[in-house]
ZAVOPA-790447 format. One record per residue: x negated, z, y of N, C-alpha, C, O in turn. Coordinates in steps of 0.1 Angstrom, whole numbers, plus 5000, padded with zeros to 4 digits. Each point is the difference from the previous one (the first is absolute). Layout:
% residues N
XZYXZYXZYXZY...
END
This chain:
% residues 264
366598061588500850025000500750065009501250025001497750015009501150075018500649875005501150005005498049874993500349905008501549954992500949985009499450004980501249984988500650075009500049935011500650164990500450145006500949905016501149965004498050034999500349935019500749934997501150025003498449854989500749845002501050034996501049945004499150174984501850014994500950065014501149965002498450105006500350105009500849875013501149985005497649954997500249925010501349864997500849965009499250004974500649925000501650075002501049935003499150214994501850035000500050065015501150045005497749965002500450035014500249875007500650025011499149844988500449945008500849794991499749885000501150194996501049874991500549905008501049934996498350055017500049915007498849894993500249894994498350185010499149904993500050004989499049944995501950144993499749984985500849845004499649894999501850185006501049815000499049885004500049894995499350165013499649845005498949974995499849885002499050184990499349984991500549964987499249964992501650055005501149964987500249845006499349914995501650065017500149875000498549975002499749954989499450055018499049914999498949984991499449905000500550214993499749914985500849924995499549894996502050125002500449874991500149885008500849914996498550075015500049905009498449954996499849884997499150215003498949964995500449954987500249885001499950174986500449964988500449905002499349904997502050095008500349894999499349855007500449884997498750145013499549885006499149984991500249904994498550205002499450014986500149894988499249914998502750154994499849914989501249855004500749934993499150055020500049875004499549945005500549935008498350064990499049955005498949955017499349925005501450244996499650025016498050054997499650084992499649855016498850035004500350195005501050065004497349994994500550145003499950025017500650095006498949824998499850085021501749905002500250035012500749914985501349975005500650124987501250005003498750094987501050145000499350085011500750035009498049994990499750115010500349975017500450085009499249774991501050045015501750034997500450114999500349805000501250005000500950174996501250015003497850124988500250124999499750075015500550105005498649825000499350095010501049975013500250075010500449824987501049915013500950064995500849995010500050084980501350115004500050105000501050055005498150044992499250164999500149985018500850065006498549864999499750005015501650065004500250115005500749794993501449975006500450174999500550065009499349994980500450124993499250125010500450114997498849885011498850085009499250084987499750125000499949804990499350064991498849914999499949885002499050194994498449944997499849944983499850114995500149824997500049954987498449984999499449945009500150114981498750014996500649954978500550064990498849805012499949974983499149984996499149965007500850054980499149914989500949964992500950064994498749785007500749924991499049934988498949955002502050084985499049954987500849914995500949945006498850044985500849844989501050094992500749954991499550165012501250054988500650185009500750104997498449865014500950175005500149975015499449905004501450185007499350015010500350105003500950064993498450035019500050155000500350025014499649895005500850155001500649975017500150205006500550104995498849905014500150125007500850005015499749915008500650144993501050005019499850125005499950114995500149835019499950195005500449935015499949885003500850235006500649935013499250025013499050074997501149925013499249985011499150115003498849995005501950144990498850135005499150034985499050085000501449834988499450034991499850154990499150054993502450015011500350094995501449984988500450104993500049795006501249964985499049964992499150005008500549974982499749954994500850024984500550104994499349725003500349994982499149894991499649905005500250124985499649924992500249984986499850084991500649785008500649974983499649874999499849925009499950064975499949904994500949964991500950064994498649785009501549894987498949954997498949985007501549974980499449884991501049844999501149974997498149985006500749855001500449974989499550054990501649865008500449914987499149904997498750015001502149864995498949894994500349895008501049955005497950024996499549885011500749904998500349964989500049995024500449874998500249935021499750055011500849844986500649935011501049975003500849934993499650105020501550025004499750025016499850115006500349735002499949945013501650125007500050035012500649994983501350005007500450195000500950065006498049994983499850165006498750005014500050085009499349834990498550035008500549965015499750045011501449834986500249975017501450095007500450005012500150074977501050045007499850145002500950055007498150044987499550095003499249985016500050095008499549814993499349925011500550075013499550085008501749844990501149975009500650135005500350035012499950064976500850135002499850095009500750085005497249874994499250165003499949985012499550105006500949755004500049945018501350105005500050095008501049864981501650084998500250155005500650055009498550014979500250125006499450065012500850075006497949914999499450035013500749935011499650045011501549874989500549965010501550065002500650035010499949964977501450115003500450124995501150054998497550034998499950125001500550034985500250124998500149794990500750034987499650194992499150085000502049904994499650194997499449894984500049894997499750264996499349994988501049934986499749934991501850135014501249974994500349834999500449954990499249995023500649885002498449954994500349904993499050115006498849924994500250004982500049904993500050245002500749964989500349914999499349914997502650095006500749905001499449864998500149934990499150035022499749854998498950004988499849904993499550235003499149964993501149974982499749914992501150165007501049994989500849895003500949964992499149975018500649835000499049934997500249934990498350075016499049944997499849964982499949904994500250265002499549964984501249954994499849984988501650005018501249964990500049845002500949944994498249995014500549895008499449934985499050044996502149834995499949984992498849844999500149915008499050114981499149914995500449854999501149974995498449985007500349824995500649974989499950094991500949805005500650054986498649904988499449905003500550174985499349994996499649834997498949955001502549974993499749864999499249945012499249924999501150135010499449925018498750044994499449914993499950235009498950054999498849864993499149935003502050104984498849894986499549885004498949944999503149995007499349905004499349955012499349905000500750175012499350005009498250005003499249965008500950144980498550064996499249854994499049945004502150014982500149914994499349855008499049944996502150065017499649865006498550015008499149925001500950265005498449995003498349984993498949985005501650044983499349974987500049894998498849964999502149935001500049855000499049955011499049945000501950135010499349925017498650025001499449915005499750224989498650044999499449874990499049945003501650044985499749904993499749875007499249924994501350055015500649865001498650025017499149925003501150165003498450045006498649954995499249935006500850154981499050014997499449884990499050014992502349835013499149904990501249984991500249894996500750204999500849974988500849885002500449965011500049994977501249895001501050054998500150124998501749755002500850094991500150084993500350115002499449794981499950144989499750105001500650104995497849925013499350165004501450065007500750094995499549835016500850135010501350064989500450115001500249794986500850074998499750114993500450125002498749854988499550104990499850185011500450124999498849795010499850155011501050065003499850125001501449835000501150055002500950064993501050065004498649914987500650104982499250064996500350064990498349945015499150114998500350145007500150114995500049835019500350115013501150054993499950114995501349825003501250084999500350104987500650114999498749824991499850074983498850125006500150114995499249885011498950125005500450095004499950114996500849865016500750115011501350104989500050124998500949794999501050064986499150104998499850105006499649874982499250084996499150115003499550084992500449905024499050165002501350095006499950135000501649785007500650114999501250054992501050055003498449914982500550044991499450114996500650104997497849905003499250084996500250155010500150114996500049855017500150055005501550135003499950115005501149844991501150034998499750144987500250125001499249784986500250114986498850105008499750104993499649905020499150125001498450024995499450115000500049744996498750004997499249995011500449965010498150094989499550075006499649835008500049894994499950135018500049915010498949864997500349895002498650164994498849914998500549914987499949885000500550184991500749984987500949845006499849884996501250175013501049925010499549885002500649914995498150065012499449925003499449904988500049885002499550194988499549954989501049894996500049875000500750194997501749944988500249865008500049884995500250165017500649905013499149884999500449894998498150165002499249895005499649924984499749884999500350214988500049954987501149864997499849884997501650215007500649884998500449895012500749904998498750135015500549875008498749904994500349885003498750134991498749934996500349924988499649894998501050204995500849964987500849885005499649904994501450095015500749895000499649925009500849915001498050095007499249875005499149954994499549895004500150194985498949944994500649904990499249934994502250065002500549954992500049855002499749914992500750065022499749865005498849954996500049894993498650215010499249934999499849974984499249914997501550164991499249994990501249864993499849914993501450145013500449844998500049945005501149955001497849975007499549865009500549965014499849935009501250184986501249965013499450035017500249955011499150154986499750045014498349965006499149984991500750005021498949935001498550084991500050124996499149795003498450084995499450135011499150084999501649925009499450085010501150134999499950095009501049924982501450074998499950105015500150124998499849855013500250035013501050134998499850125004501549844987501450115000499850084989500950084998497649944993499450144997499550085009500450115001498949835005499350105010500750045011499650115004501249835000501449985014500650144993499550105005501349934986501250064994499650174996500750074993498149975014500150144999499450055016499350105003501149815004499950045016501150065008500250045012500649964978501250115006499250134996500050075010499249994981499350114996499750025007500750075007497849895000499350065013500750105007501249975003498250155000500550105006499249905012499049944998501750075011499649955020499850105006499050055006502350014991500750125015498650124993499150025008500950074976499050065003498349985007499150085005500949794994498449974999500350005021499150045008502049924995499349935015500250205003499150045009501750084987500350085004498650044998499450005011499850044976499350064996498449945017499250085005500949824996499249925009500150095012499050065005502149954999501150065015499550114996499350045009500750044981500150175004498050024998499350095006500349854988498349974998499350025014499250095003501549755008499649995013500650115013499550025011501950034981500350155008499550115001500350095007498449884981499250154999500550114988499450104998502149864992500550044993499949994986500949994992497450035005498949994994500849994983500249914992499950235009500850054987501149914988500049984988500949985023501449944995499849865004500849924995498250025013499649864996499549944987500449904995498350214999499549964993500950064986499350024990501950015011500450074987501049844999500449944989499950025026501049914996499249874993500649934992498250065012499849835001499250044985499749904993499850225001499850014983501549954994500149924991501250135017501149984988500049875005500749944992498949965017500149875001499849934986500649934991497450165012499949944989499449994991499049954996502450154995500150064986501749844997500549944990499650055021501749894998499549894999500549914994498250085014499449814999499350044987499949904993499650215000499649984989501049964989499949904994501050195006501250004993500249845000499949954989500349985020500349875000499049914991500049924991499250135015498549914988500050024988499349934992501350155004500250084982501149884994499849924990502050085023500449924992500049855003501049954996498049965011499149924999499250004985500349904992498950185004499349974994500950004985499749924991501250175008500850014991500949914993500450014988499949845025500649894999499149914996500549934992498350045011499049955001499750014982499949904993499950235002499650004988500849984989499649984989502350015016500549944989500049875001500449944990499149985022500349845001498849994996500049894993498950165006498649914999499449945009499149924997501350105018499649975010498949995005499849965011
END
């Protein structure tokens, strides 16, 4: 009880530390939900906190970031926790915050300036939806060609990727479970790709069927999982690895469901 009272008193006494802690937690959760590995989050937050003459101690989990700040004398302490949102991949946020962290040191930015830059980064427009659908579908058709598919296979791979990605986007928009979104997308994509095999148009090897779900492979989470394990962030690395495994299982279920429909 006494320790809780102490924390409340310190928080009230040092508003500067509280303001900085709130900012750093915002940065940490933004990096986490944008696809950053744990070590990058730690280094970025420590880099910015050092420019304000504060030492940052972090506990980073898959769903939350716990941060404690203290000054050079160790007599100003503020601790706070913030939960992360839905995880995804946003390289604009990652590269923008990385560049900003070095600018903060070089130009001695204030907390308000950093918040304004974060607002700007978060407000950056996404690519048009149709452009994303078309270019991802072209990538799917290209993978099909690399795997040995011919023109008919590439056309079915293009259509399958387009429909699968559209289904996933719509599922996410309607707030379905993320694993179900992957299953729906894999099932829709392989249904379209398997149609070419069923009609006898595609190659008997059915390269389009196999490559139509490659856009769903959780590449960034798998890389981050391996990176976290190598850096010693075992808990977060294991969680990310298991999460990627469940995504892979959802893709496999989608493939299996289509194979059952077509009796392949």
